[in-house]
RODRENTI-22978 format. One record per residue: chain; residue number from 1; z, y, x of N, C-alpha, C in turn. Coordinates in Angstrom, 2 decimals. Atoms other than C-alpha are relative to their C-alpha. Example, Ala and Ser with C-alpha at 12.3 -4.5 7.8 and 13.67 -1.06 7.14 Angstrom:
<node c="A" k="1" n_Z="0.00" n_Y="-1.19" n_X="0.89" ca_Z="7.80" ca_Y="-4.50" ca_X="12.30" c_Z="0.00" c_Y="1.20" c_X="0.90"/>
<node c="A" k="2" n_Z="-0.06" n_Y="-1.19" n_X="-0.82" ca_Z="7.14" ca_Y="-1.06" ca_X="13.67" c_Z="0.73" c_Y="1.09" c_X="-0.77"/>
***
This chain:
<node c="A" k="1" n_Z="-0.98" n_Y="0.27" n_X="0.53" ca_Z="-1.29" ca_Y="-12.03" ca_X="26.72" c_Z="1.03" c_Y="0.94" c_X="1.13"/>
<node c="A" k="2" n_Z="-1.49" n_Y="-0.37" n_X="-0.46" ca_Z="1.92" ca_Y="-10.02" ca_X="27.33" c_Z="1.02" c_Y="-0.56" c_X="1.13"/>
<node c="A" k="3" n_Z="-0.92" n_Y="0.73" n_X="-0.48" ca_Z="4.30" ca_Y="-10.79" ca_X="29.74" c_Z="1.08" c_Y="-0.30" c_X="-0.18"/>
<node c="A" k="4" n_Z="-0.97" n_Y="0.16" n_X="0.70" ca_Z="7.40" ca_Y="-12.14" ca_X="29.31" c_Z="1.58" c_Y="1.15" c_X="0.62"/>
<node c="A" k="5" n_Z="-0.80" n_Y="-0.94" n_X="-0.32" ca_Z="10.41" ca_Y="-9.89" ca_X="29.09" c_Z="1.36" c_Y="-0.41" c_X="0.01"/>
<node c="A" k="6" n_Z="-1.61" n_Y="-0.05" n_X="-0.12" ca_Z="14.19" ca_Y="-10.31" ca_X="29.93" c_Z="1.00" c_Y="1.06" c_X="-0.17"/>
<node c="A" k="7" n_Z="-1.11" n_Y="-0.76" n_X="-0.07" ca_Z="17.27" ca_Y="-8.76" ca_X="29.21" c_Z="1.41" c_Y="-0.30" c_X="-0.51"/>
<node c="A" k="8" n_Z="-1.59" n_Y="0.71" n_X="0.12" ca_Z="21.06" ca_Y="-9.04" ca_X="29.04" c_Z="0.34" c_Y="0.60" c_X="-1.18"/>
<node c="A" k="9" n_Z="-0.79" n_Y="-0.39" n_X="1.33" ca_Z="22.93" ca_Y="-8.86" ca_X="25.72" c_Z="1.26" c_Y="-0.45" c_X="-0.14"/>
<node c="A" k="10" n_Z="-1.62" n_Y="0.77" n_X="0.06" ca_Z="26.39" ca_Y="-9.31" ca_X="24.73" c_Z="0.05" c_Y="-0.32" c_X="-1.63"/>
<node c="A" k="11" n_Z="0.07" n_Y="0.88" n_X="1.26" ca_Z="26.76" ca_Y="-11.29" ca_X="21.73" c_Z="1.56" c_Y="-0.48" c_X="-0.03"/>
<node c="A" k="12" n_Z="-1.43" n_Y="0.46" n_X="0.11" ca_Z="30.57" ca_Y="-11.83" ca_X="20.42" c_Z="0.69" c_Y="0.17" c_X="1.35"/>
<node c="A" k="13" n_Z="-0.19" n_Y="-0.14" n_X="-1.35" ca_Z="31.51" ca_Y="-10.73" ca_X="23.58" c_Z="-0.18" c_Y="-0.47" c_X="1.20"/>
<node c="A" k="14" n_Z="0.77" n_Y="0.72" n_X="-1.54" ca_Z="29.85" ca_Y="-12.82" ca_X="26.11" c_Z="-1.30" c_Y="0.75" c_X="0.39"/>
<node c="A" k="15" n_Z="1.58" n_Y="-0.32" n_X="-0.56" ca_Z="26.70" ca_Y="-11.81" ca_X="28.17" c_Z="-0.69" c_Y="-0.89" c_X="0.22"/>
<node c="A" k="16" n_Z="1.02" n_Y="1.39" n_X="0.02" ca_Z="23.57" ca_Y="-13.87" ca_X="27.75" c_Z="-1.03" c_Y="0.91" c_X="0.59"/>
<node c="A" k="17" n_Z="1.29" n_Y="-0.55" n_X="-0.75" ca_Z="20.03" ca_Y="-13.37" ca_X="29.38" c_Z="-1.01" c_Y="-0.79" c_X="-1.04"/>
<node c="A" k="18" n_Z="1.39" n_Y="0.42" n_X="1.17" ca_Z="17.34" ca_Y="-13.55" ca_X="26.30" c_Z="-1.32" c_Y="0.51" c_X="0.72"/>
<node c="A" k="19" n_Z="0.95" n_Y="0.15" n_X="-0.47" ca_Z="14.14" ca_Y="-13.73" ca_X="27.55" c_Z="-1.36" c_Y="-0.15" c_X="-1.23"/>
<node c="A" k="20" n_Z="0.98" n_Y="0.39" n_X="1.27" ca_Z="10.67" ca_Y="-13.73" ca_X="25.08" c_Z="-1.06" c_Y="1.38" c_X="0.06"/>
<node c="A" k="21" n_Z="1.18" n_Y="-0.60" n_X="0.09" ca_Z="7.41" ca_Y="-11.61" ca_X="24.79" c_Z="0.19" c_Y="1.33" c_X="-0.78"/>
<node c="A" k="22" n_Z="-0.06" n_Y="-1.08" n_X="0.93" ca_Z="8.92" ca_Y="-9.26" ca_X="22.38" c_Z="0.79" c_Y="1.33" c_X="1.15"/>
<node c="A" k="23" n_Z="-0.49" n_Y="-1.13" n_X="-0.47" ca_Z="10.27" ca_Y="-5.66" ca_X="23.59" c_Z="1.44" c_Y="-0.12" c_X="0.49"/>
<node c="A" k="24" n_Z="-1.67" n_Y="-0.13" n_X="-0.62" ca_Z="13.90" ca_Y="-5.19" ca_X="25.72" c_Z="0.67" c_Y="0.44" c_X="-0.97"/>
<node c="A" k="25" n_Z="-0.62" n_Y="-1.04" n_X="0.97" ca_Z="14.71" ca_Y="-2.68" ca_X="22.78" c_Z="0.18" c_Y="-1.04" c_X="-1.10"/>
<node c="A" k="26" n_Z="-0.03" n_Y="0.60" n_X="0.74" ca_Z="13.66" ca_Y="-5.54" ca_X="20.42" c_Z="0.94" c_Y="-1.15" c_X="0.04"/>
<node c="A" k="27" n_Z="-1.30" n_Y="1.16" n_X="-0.59" ca_Z="16.21" ca_Y="-8.39" ca_X="22.23" c_Z="0.87" c_Y="0.80" c_X="-0.39"/>
<node c="A" k="28" n_Z="-1.57" n_Y="-0.62" n_X="0.52" ca_Z="18.82" ca_Y="-5.70" ca_X="21.86" c_Z="0.38" c_Y="0.28" c_X="-1.88"/>
<node c="A" k="29" n_Z="-0.08" n_Y="-0.21" n_X="1.31" ca_Z="18.16" ca_Y="-5.47" ca_X="18.12" c_Z="0.33" c_Y="-1.02" c_X="-0.83"/>
<node c="A" k="30" n_Z="-0.58" n_Y="1.44" n_X="0.71" ca_Z="18.45" ca_Y="-8.86" ca_X="17.53" c_Z="1.80" c_Y="-0.61" c_X="0.33"/>
<node c="A" k="31" n_Z="-1.02" n_Y="0.07" n_X="-0.35" ca_Z="21.58" ca_Y="-9.03" ca_X="19.36" c_Z="1.05" c_Y="0.73" c_X="-0.88"/>
<node c="A" k="32" n_Z="-0.55" n_Y="-1.09" n_X="1.10" ca_Z="23.03" ca_Y="-5.86" ca_X="17.36" c_Z="0.23" c_Y="-0.66" c_X="-1.38"/>
<node c="A" k="33" n_Z="0.22" n_Y="0.56" n_X="1.28" ca_Z="21.89" ca_Y="-7.70" ca_X="14.25" c_Z="1.21" c_Y="-0.89" c_X="-0.06"/>
<node c="A" k="34" n_Z="-1.51" n_Y="1.04" n_X="-0.10" ca_Z="24.41" ca_Y="-10.88" ca_X="15.04" c_Z="0.89" c_Y="0.46" c_X="0.23"/>
<node c="A" k="35" n_Z="-1.18" n_Y="-0.67" n_X="-0.53" ca_Z="27.02" ca_Y="-9.04" ca_X="16.42" c_Z="0.42" c_Y="0.76" c_X="-1.36"/>
<node c="A" k="36" n_Z="-0.38" n_Y="-0.44" n_X="1.45" ca_Z="27.16" ca_Y="-7.12" ca_X="12.84" c_Z="-0.13" c_Y="-1.38" c_X="-1.05"/>
<node c="A" k="37" n_Z="0.05" n_Y="1.51" n_X="1.12" ca_Z="26.80" ca_Y="-10.78" ca_X="10.95" c_Z="1.49" c_Y="-0.27" c_X="0.75"/>
<node c="A" k="38" n_Z="-1.31" n_Y="0.95" n_X="0.09" ca_Z="29.66" ca_Y="-11.82" ca_X="12.96" c_Z="1.06" c_Y="1.00" c_X="-0.11"/>
<node c="A" k="39" n_Z="-0.75" n_Y="-1.21" n_X="0.04" ca_Z="31.70" ca_Y="-8.39" ca_X="12.90" c_Z="0.38" c_Y="-0.28" c_X="-1.87"/>
<node c="A" k="40" n_Z="0.00" n_Y="0.14" n_X="1.72" ca_Z="31.15" ca_Y="-8.93" ca_X="8.65" c_Z="0.89" c_Y="-0.71" c_X="-0.34"/>
<node c="A" k="41" n_Z="-1.00" n_Y="0.99" n_X="0.24" ca_Z="32.59" ca_Y="-12.40" ca_X="8.79" c_Z="1.39" c_Y="-0.09" c_X="0.80"/>
<node c="A" k="42" n_Z="-1.70" n_Y="0.04" n_X="-0.46" ca_Z="35.84" ca_Y="-11.84" ca_X="11.00" c_Z="0.50" c_Y="0.85" c_X="-0.81"/>
<node c="A" k="43" n_Z="-1.20" n_Y="-1.10" n_X="1.05" ca_Z="36.82" ca_Y="-8.94" ca_X="8.58" c_Z="0.47" c_Y="-0.62" c_X="-1.02"/>
<node c="A" k="44" n_Z="-0.31" n_Y="0.77" n_X="0.95" ca_Z="36.94" ca_Y="-11.63" ca_X="6.06" c_Z="0.94" c_Y="-0.70" c_X="0.11"/>
<node c="A" k="45" n_Z="-1.31" n_Y="0.68" n_X="-0.48" ca_Z="40.13" ca_Y="-13.40" ca_X="5.38" c_Z="-0.26" c_Y="-1.50" c_X="-0.05"/>
<node c="A" k="46" n_Z="0.29" n_Y="1.39" n_X="0.20" ca_Z="40.35" ca_Y="-16.70" ca_X="5.82" c_Z="-1.28" c_Y="-0.74" c_X="1.09"/>
<node c="A" k="47" n_Z="1.06" n_Y="0.50" n_X="-0.90" ca_Z="37.44" ca_Y="-16.84" ca_X="8.37" c_Z="0.51" c_Y="-0.42" c_X="1.62"/>
<node c="A" k="48" n_Z="-0.32" n_Y="-0.28" n_X="-1.06" ca_Z="39.37" ca_Y="-16.87" ca_X="11.49" c_Z="0.86" c_Y="-1.33" c_X="-0.14"/>
<node c="A" k="49" n_Z="-0.37" n_Y="1.20" n_X="0.35" ca_Z="40.97" ca_Y="-20.42" ca_X="9.80" c_Z="-1.12" c_Y="-1.24" c_X="0.23"/>
<node c="A" k="50" n_Z="1.18" n_Y="1.10" n_X="0.07" ca_Z="37.27" ca_Y="-21.96" ca_X="9.89" c_Z="0.07" c_Y="-0.48" c_X="1.51"/>
<node c="A" k="51" n_Z="-0.15" n_Y="0.32" n_X="-1.75" ca_Z="36.85" ca_Y="-24.39" ca_X="12.56" c_Z="-2.07" c_Y="0.25" c_X="0.52"/>
<node c="A" k="52" n_Z="1.18" n_Y="-0.99" n_X="-0.69" ca_Z="33.73" ca_Y="-22.99" ca_X="14.97" c_Z="-1.53" c_Y="-0.46" c_X="-0.37"/>
<node c="A" k="53" n_Z="1.01" n_Y="-0.03" n_X="0.77" ca_Z="31.21" ca_Y="-25.26" ca_X="13.21" c_Z="-0.29" c_Y="0.58" c_X="-1.02"/>
<node c="A" k="54" n_Z="-0.01" n_Y="-1.15" n_X="1.47" ca_Z="31.84" ca_Y="-23.62" ca_X="9.38" c_Z="-0.51" c_Y="1.33" c_X="0.45"/>
<node c="A" k="55" n_Z="0.36" n_Y="-1.06" n_X="-0.35" ca_Z="31.63" ca_Y="-20.61" ca_X="11.17" c_Z="-1.69" c_Y="0.52" c_X="0.40"/>
<node c="A" k="56" n_Z="1.44" n_Y="-0.41" n_X="-0.14" ca_Z="28.34" ca_Y="-21.07" ca_X="12.72" c_Z="-1.26" c_Y="-0.43" c_X="-1.28"/>
<node c="A" k="57" n_Z="0.76" n_Y="0.12" n_X="1.04" ca_Z="27.08" ca_Y="-22.69" ca_X="9.52" c_Z="0.00" c_Y="1.00" c_X="-1.11"/>
<node c="A" k="58" n_Z="-0.24" n_Y="-0.83" n_X="0.73" ca_Z="28.63" ca_Y="-19.89" ca_X="7.75" c_Z="-1.38" c_Y="1.52" c_X="0.23"/>
<node c="A" k="59" n_Z="0.75" n_Y="-0.71" n_X="-0.59" ca_Z="26.51" ca_Y="-17.38" ca_X="10.07" c_Z="-1.36" c_Y="-0.24" c_X="-0.33"/>
<node c="A" k="60" n_Z="1.50" n_Y="0.40" n_X="0.19" ca_Z="23.42" ca_Y="-19.20" ca_X="9.93" c_Z="-0.70" c_Y="-0.06" c_X="-1.48"/>
<node c="A" k="61" n_Z="-0.22" n_Y="-0.37" n_X="1.02" ca_Z="23.63" ca_Y="-19.50" ca_X="6.24" c_Z="-0.63" c_Y="1.40" c_X="-0.56"/>
<node c="A" k="62" n_Z="0.00" n_Y="-1.05" n_X="0.56" ca_Z="23.92" ca_Y="-16.04" ca_X="5.57" c_Z="-1.49" c_Y="1.02" c_X="0.91"/>
<node c="A" k="63" n_Z="1.08" n_Y="-0.72" n_X="-0.72" ca_Z="21.09" ca_Y="-15.06" ca_X="8.19" c_Z="-0.85" c_Y="-0.70" c_X="-0.39"/>
<node c="A" k="64" n_Z="1.27" n_Y="1.13" n_X="0.68" ca_Z="18.69" ca_Y="-17.69" ca_X="6.48" c_Z="-0.16" c_Y="0.77" c_X="-1.40"/>
<node c="A" k="65" n_Z="0.01" n_Y="-0.83" n_X="0.76" ca_Z="19.82" ca_Y="-15.64" ca_X="3.17" c_Z="-0.41" c_Y="1.08" c_X="0.15"/>
<node c="A" k="66" n_Z="0.87" n_Y="-1.68" n_X="-0.21" ca_Z="18.75" ca_Y="-11.84" ca_X="4.70" c_Z="-1.36" c_Y="-0.85" c_X="0.38"/>
<node c="A" k="67" n_Z="1.37" n_Y="-0.03" n_X="0.00" ca_Z="15.54" ca_Y="-13.66" ca_X="6.00" c_Z="-0.79" c_Y="-0.57" c_X="-1.33"/>
<node c="A" k="68" n_Z="0.75" n_Y="0.09" n_X="1.19" ca_Z="14.57" ca_Y="-14.91" ca_X="2.34" c_Z="0.13" c_Y="1.17" c_X="-1.00"/>
<node c="A" k="69" n_Z="0.12" n_Y="-1.62" n_X="0.85" ca_Z="15.36" ca_Y="-11.51" ca_X="0.86" c_Z="-1.14" c_Y="0.55" c_X="0.38"/>
<node c="A" k="70" n_Z="1.02" n_Y="-1.48" n_X="0.11" ca_Z="13.37" ca_Y="-9.33" ca_X="2.67" c_Z="-1.53" c_Y="-0.71" c_X="0.24"/>
<node c="A" k="71" n_Z="1.53" n_Y="0.81" n_X="-0.04" ca_Z="10.37" ca_Y="-12.52" ca_X="3.04" c_Z="-0.22" c_Y="0.32" c_X="-2.11"/>
<node c="A" k="72" n_Z="0.41" n_Y="-0.23" n_X="1.54" ca_Z="10.46" ca_Y="-12.06" ca_X="-0.91" c_Z="-0.28" c_Y="1.44" c_X="-0.29"/>
<node c="A" k="73" n_Z="0.12" n_Y="-1.50" n_X="-0.08" ca_Z="10.92" ca_Y="-8.02" ca_X="-0.58" c_Z="-1.82" c_Y="0.05" c_X="0.56"/>
<node c="A" k="74" n_Z="1.78" n_Y="-0.13" n_X="-1.12" ca_Z="7.29" ca_Y="-8.26" ca_X="1.93" c_Z="-0.74" c_Y="-0.87" c_X="-0.91"/>
<node c="A" k="75" n_Z="0.95" n_Y="0.67" n_X="0.72" ca_Z="5.84" ca_Y="-10.66" ca_X="-0.51" c_Z="-0.11" c_Y="0.81" c_X="-1.47"/>
<node c="A" k="76" n_Z="0.28" n_Y="-0.86" n_X="0.78" ca_Z="6.53" ca_Y="-8.20" ca_X="-3.42" c_Z="-0.94" c_Y="1.59" c_X="0.04"/>
<node c="A" k="77" n_Z="0.38" n_Y="-1.29" n_X="-0.66" ca_Z="5.53" ca_Y="-5.33" ca_X="-1.65" c_Z="-1.95" c_Y="-0.57" c_X="0.04"/>
<node c="A" k="78" n_Z="1.23" n_Y="0.33" n_X="-0.53" ca_Z="2.12" ca_Y="-7.07" ca_X="-0.30" c_Z="-0.39" c_Y="-0.28" c_X="-1.58"/>
<node c="A" k="79" n_Z="0.90" n_Y="0.21" n_X="1.04" ca_Z="1.43" ca_Y="-7.96" ca_X="-4.22" c_Z="0.02" c_Y="1.50" c_X="-0.56"/>
<node c="A" k="80" n_Z="-0.18" n_Y="-1.61" n_X="0.43" ca_Z="2.46" ca_Y="-4.41" ca_X="-5.36" c_Z="-1.29" c_Y="0.77" c_X="0.87"/>
<node c="A" k="81" n_Z="1.29" n_Y="-0.70" n_X="-0.76" ca_Z="-0.25" ca_Y="-3.08" ca_X="-2.49" c_Z="-1.36" c_Y="-0.38" c_X="-0.64"/>
<node c="A" k="82" n_Z="0.64" n_Y="0.84" n_X="0.46" ca_Z="-2.64" ca_Y="-5.75" ca_X="-3.41" c_Z="-1.14" c_Y="0.63" c_X="-1.56"/>
<node c="A" k="83" n_Z="0.69" n_Y="0.14" n_X="1.25" ca_Z="-2.48" ca_Y="-4.59" ca_X="-7.36" c_Z="-0.38" c_Y="1.58" c_X="0.16"/>
<node c="A" k="84" n_Z="0.25" n_Y="-1.38" n_X="0.25" ca_Z="-2.80" ca_Y="-1.00" ca_X="-6.19" c_Z="-1.38" c_Y="-0.13" c_X="0.62"/>
<node c="A" k="85" n_Z="1.46" n_Y="-0.10" n_X="-0.84" ca_Z="-5.86" ca_Y="-1.67" ca_X="-4.00" c_Z="-1.10" c_Y="-0.37" c_X="-1.22"/>
<node c="A" k="86" n_Z="0.43" n_Y="0.21" n_X="1.67" ca_Z="-7.23" ca_Y="-3.33" ca_X="-7.60" c_Z="-0.30" c_Y="1.31" c_X="-0.61"/>
<node c="A" k="87" n_Z="-0.37" n_Y="-1.37" n_X="1.05" ca_Z="-6.25" ca_Y="-0.22" ca_X="-9.46" c_Z="-1.37" c_Y="0.92" c_X="1.14"/>
<node c="A" k="88" n_Z="1.00" n_Y="-0.85" n_X="-1.01" ca_Z="-8.05" ca_Y="1.99" ca_X="-6.58" c_Z="-1.57" c_Y="-0.07" c_X="-0.18"/>
<node c="A" k="89" n_Z="2.05" n_Y="0.58" n_X="-0.10" ca_Z="-11.67" ca_Y="-0.08" ca_X="-6.69" c_Z="-0.10" c_Y="-0.12" c_X="-1.15"/>
<node c="A" k="90" n_Z="0.74" n_Y="-0.90" n_X="1.31" ca_Z="-11.47" ca_Y="0.69" ca_X="-10.42" c_Z="-0.13" c_Y="1.12" c_X="0.03"/>
<node c="A" k="91" n_Z="0.20" n_Y="-1.88" n_X="-0.11" ca_Z="-10.64" ca_Y="4.18" ca_X="-10.21" c_Z="-1.26" c_Y="0.26" c_X="0.71"/>
<node c="A" k="92" n_Z="0.90" n_Y="-0.25" n_X="-1.33" ca_Z="-13.51" ca_Y="4.33" ca_X="-7.41" c_Z="-1.08" c_Y="-0.50" c_X="-0.88"/>
<node c="A" k="93" n_Z="1.12" n_Y="0.76" n_X="0.63" ca_Z="-15.91" ca_Y="2.16" ca_X="-9.60" c_Z="-0.02" c_Y="0.98" c_X="-1.29"/>
<node c="A" k="94" n_Z="-0.04" n_Y="-1.19" n_X="1.22" ca_Z="-14.90" ca_Y="4.61" ca_X="-13.09" c_Z="-0.51" c_Y="1.25" c_X="0.68"/>
<node c="A" k="95" n_Z="0.52" n_Y="-1.84" n_X="-0.50" ca_Z="-15.55" ca_Y="7.95" ca_X="-10.90" c_Z="-1.73" c_Y="-0.48" c_X="0.41"/>
<node c="A" k="96" n_Z="1.52" n_Y="-0.18" n_X="-0.46" ca_Z="-19.04" ca_Y="6.45" ca_X="-9.46" c_Z="-0.62" c_Y="-0.26" c_X="-1.39"/>
<node c="A" k="97" n_Z="0.63" n_Y="0.31" n_X="1.65" ca_Z="-20.03" ca_Y="5.40" ca_X="-13.48" c_Z="0.19" c_Y="1.46" c_X="-0.84"/>
<node c="A" k="98" n_Z="-0.49" n_Y="-1.35" n_X="0.58" ca_Z="-18.69" ca_Y="9.09" ca_X="-14.24" c_Z="-1.12" c_Y="0.54" c_X="0.92"/>
<node c="A" k="99" n_Z="0.85" n_Y="-0.69" n_X="-0.44" ca_Z="-20.88" ca_Y="10.53" ca_X="-11.58" c_Z="-1.55" c_Y="-0.25" c_X="-0.53"/>
<node c="A" k="100" n_Z="1.70" n_Y="0.25" n_X="0.34" ca_Z="-24.23" ca_Y="8.73" ca_X="-12.48" c_Z="-0.27" c_Y="0.50" c_X="-1.49"/>
<node c="A" k="101" n_Z="0.12" n_Y="-0.42" n_X="1.70" ca_Z="-23.33" ca_Y="9.36" ca_X="-16.37" c_Z="-0.55" c_Y="1.83" c_X="0.02"/>
<node c="A" k="102" n_Z="0.08" n_Y="-1.53" n_X="0.13" ca_Z="-22.90" ca_Y="13.06" ca_X="-15.36" c_Z="-1.51" c_Y="0.60" c_X="0.69"/>
<node c="A" k="103" n_Z="1.50" n_Y="-0.44" n_X="-0.59" ca_Z="-26.07" ca_Y="13.29" ca_X="-13.30" c_Z="-1.27" c_Y="-0.03" c_X="-1.04"/>
<node c="A" k="104" n_Z="0.85" n_Y="-0.02" n_X="1.31" ca_Z="-27.97" ca_Y="11.88" ca_X="-16.31" c_Z="0.18" c_Y="1.07" c_X="-0.67"/>
<node c="A" k="105" n_Z="-0.23" n_Y="-1.19" n_X="1.41" ca_Z="-26.65" ca_Y="14.32" ca_X="-18.61" c_Z="-0.60" c_Y="1.41" c_X="1.19"/>
<node c="A" k="106" n_Z="0.25" n_Y="-1.85" n_X="-1.06" ca_Z="-27.39" ca_Y="17.35" ca_X="-15.92" c_Z="-1.64" c_Y="-0.56" c_X="-0.24"/>
<node c="A" k="107" n_Z="1.28" n_Y="0.05" n_X="0.30" ca_Z="-31.26" ca_Y="15.71" ca_X="-16.20" c_Z="-0.28" c_Y="-0.11" c_X="-1.07"/>
<node c="A" k="108" n_Z="0.56" n_Y="0.38" n_X="1.53" ca_Z="-31.28" ca_Y="15.22" ca_X="-19.98" c_Z="0.12" c_Y="1.85" c_X="-0.29"/>
<node c="A" k="109" n_Z="-0.01" n_Y="-1.35" n_X="0.40" ca_Z="-30.01" ca_Y="18.76" ca_X="-20.04" c_Z="-1.53" c_Y="0.90" c_X="0.49"/>
<node c="A" k="110" n_Z="1.05" n_Y="-0.47" n_X="-0.18" ca_Z="-32.73" ca_Y="20.21" ca_X="-17.89" c_Z="-1.66" c_Y="-0.20" c_X="-0.80"/>
<node c="A" k="111" n_Z="0.81" n_Y="0.45" n_X="0.67" ca_Z="-34.96" ca_Y="18.09" ca_X="-19.89" c_Z="-0.19" c_Y="0.97" c_X="-1.19"/>
<node c="A" k="112" n_Z="0.25" n_Y="-0.58" n_X="1.52" ca_Z="-34.17" ca_Y="19.63" ca_X="-23.05" c_Z="-0.22" c_Y="1.50" c_X="0.06"/>
<node c="A" k="113" n_Z="0.13" n_Y="-1.28" n_X="-1.04" ca_Z="-34.06" ca_Y="23.22" ca_X="-21.16" c_Z="-1.64" c_Y="-0.04" c_X="-0.29"/>
<node c="A" k="114" n_Z="1.86" n_Y="-0.44" n_X="0.19" ca_Z="-38.06" ca_Y="22.56" ca_X="-20.57" c_Z="-0.41" c_Y="0.19" c_X="-1.02"/>
<node c="A" k="115" n_Z="0.71" n_Y="-0.46" n_X="1.10" ca_Z="-38.76" ca_Y="21.74" ca_X="-23.57" c_Z="0.76" c_Y="1.02" c_X="-1.02"/>
<node c="A" k="116" n_Z="-0.40" n_Y="-1.49" n_X="1.12" ca_Z="-37.07" ca_Y="24.82" ca_X="-25.17" c_Z="-0.64" c_Y="0.62" c_X="0.32"/>
<node c="A" k="117" n_Z="0.84" n_Y="-1.19" n_X="-0.33" ca_Z="-38.73" ca_Y="26.78" ca_X="-22.96" c_Z="-1.25" c_Y="-0.21" c_X="-0.55"/>
<node c="A" k="118" n_Z="1.64" n_Y="0.06" n_X="0.45" ca_Z="-42.11" ca_Y="25.10" ca_X="-23.89" c_Z="-0.38" c_Y="0.47" c_X="-1.55"/>
<node c="A" k="119" n_Z="0.28" n_Y="0.19" n_X="1.48" ca_Z="-41.29" ca_Y="25.04" ca_X="-27.73" c_Z="0.31" c_Y="1.60" c_X="-0.18"/>
<node c="A" k="120" n_Z="-0.01" n_Y="-1.44" n_X="0.18" ca_Z="-40.39" ca_Y="28.92" ca_X="-27.28" c_Z="-1.10" c_Y="0.59" c_X="0.37"/>
<node c="A" k="121" n_Z="1.74" n_Y="-0.64" n_X="-0.24" ca_Z="-43.87" ca_Y="29.65" ca_X="-25.55" c_Z="-0.62" c_Y="-0.17" c_X="-1.38"/>
<node c="A" k="122" n_Z="0.85" n_Y="1.15" n_X="1.00" ca_Z="-45.40" ca_Y="27.36" ca_X="-28.29" c_Z="0.41" c_Y="1.05" c_X="-1.20"/>
<node c="A" k="123" n_Z="-0.47" n_Y="-1.06" n_X="1.10" ca_Z="-43.49" ca_Y="29.51" ca_X="-31.01" c_Z="-0.48" c_Y="1.42" c_X="0.18"/>
<node c="A" k="124" n_Z="0.80" n_Y="-1.08" n_X="-0.13" ca_Z="-44.81" ca_Y="32.52" ca_X="-29.48" c_Z="-1.46" c_Y="0.34" c_X="0.11"/>
<node c="A" k="125" n_Z="1.41" n_Y="0.47" n_X="0.54" ca_Z="-48.07" ca_Y="31.35" ca_X="-29.43" c_Z="-0.15" c_Y="0.56" c_X="-1.39"/>
<node c="A" k="126" n_Z="0.06" n_Y="0.32" n_X="1.14" ca_Z="-47.88" ca_Y="30.64" ca_X="-32.89" c_Z="-0.07" c_Y="1.37" c_X="-0.75"/>
<node c="A" k="127" n_Z="-0.37" n_Y="-1.25" n_X="0.41" ca_Z="-46.52" ca_Y="34.12" ca_X="-33.99" c_Z="-1.35" c_Y="0.96" c_X="0.18"/>
<node c="A" k="128" n_Z="0.83" n_Y="-0.70" n_X="-0.49" ca_Z="-48.89" ca_Y="35.71" ca_X="-32.11" c_Z="-1.31" c_Y="0.18" c_X="-0.46"/>
<node c="A" k="129" n_Z="0.77" n_Y="-0.04" n_X="1.58" ca_Z="-51.80" ca_Y="34.24" ca_X="-33.99" c_Z="0.14" c_Y="-0.04" c_X="-0.95"/>
<node c="A" k="130" n_Z="-0.33" n_Y="-0.05" n_X="1.63" ca_Z="-50.15" ca_Y="34.17" ca_X="-37.39" c_Z="-0.35" c_Y="1.61" c_X="0.08"/>
<node c="A" k="131" n_Z="-0.46" n_Y="-1.25" n_X="-0.01" ca_Z="-49.83" ca_Y="38.13" ca_X="-36.21" c_Z="-1.69" c_Y="0.55" c_X="-0.23"/>
<node c="A" k="132" n_Z="1.46" n_Y="0.04" n_X="-0.06" ca_Z="-53.67" ca_Y="38.18" ca_X="-35.39" c_Z="-0.55" c_Y="-0.12" c_X="-1.46"/>
<node c="A" k="133" n_Z="0.93" n_Y="0.13" n_X="1.27" ca_Z="-54.64" ca_Y="36.37" ca_X="-38.41" c_Z="0.33" c_Y="0.76" c_X="-1.34"/>
<node c="A" k="134" n_Z="0.03" n_Y="-0.69" n_X="1.33" ca_Z="-53.13" ca_Y="38.49" ca_X="-41.17" c_Z="-0.06" c_Y="1.67" c_X="0.27"/>
<node c="A" k="135" n_Z="0.47" n_Y="-0.80" n_X="0.33" ca_Z="-54.12" ca_Y="41.16" ca_X="-39.99" c_Z="-1.67" c_Y="0.33" c_X="-0.04"/>
<node c="A" k="136" n_Z="1.35" n_Y="0.16" n_X="0.47" ca_Z="-57.79" ca_Y="40.48" ca_X="-40.54" c_Z="-0.04" c_Y="0.39" c_X="-1.89"/>
***
């Protein structure tokens, strides 16, 4: 198991010490995301008149909204990947079937060539016999 990391971050102008098994870089990204969300709300008209509780609820709702949108996108991408995997499997199966048909066609063609060669030999033999009978 990896060791716990501690790092200091600034959230809403205050320094906090975060700890977790994630990297320090990751913990900084989380703090940056929160600060960005808070900055987004601070720029909205009427935000400053809201109670701290309403500000927290608004922030939580928006973070949950971001989470569910990303989760839905991940599910869609996973389904798309699964569909692509099925398509690739089907294409591989078709390719194998085509290769088998090609190999069988090559064998059949070789068999027909061999038969043609035998028939040509037989034809020459019969023509030779015919010529020797007609000379008599």
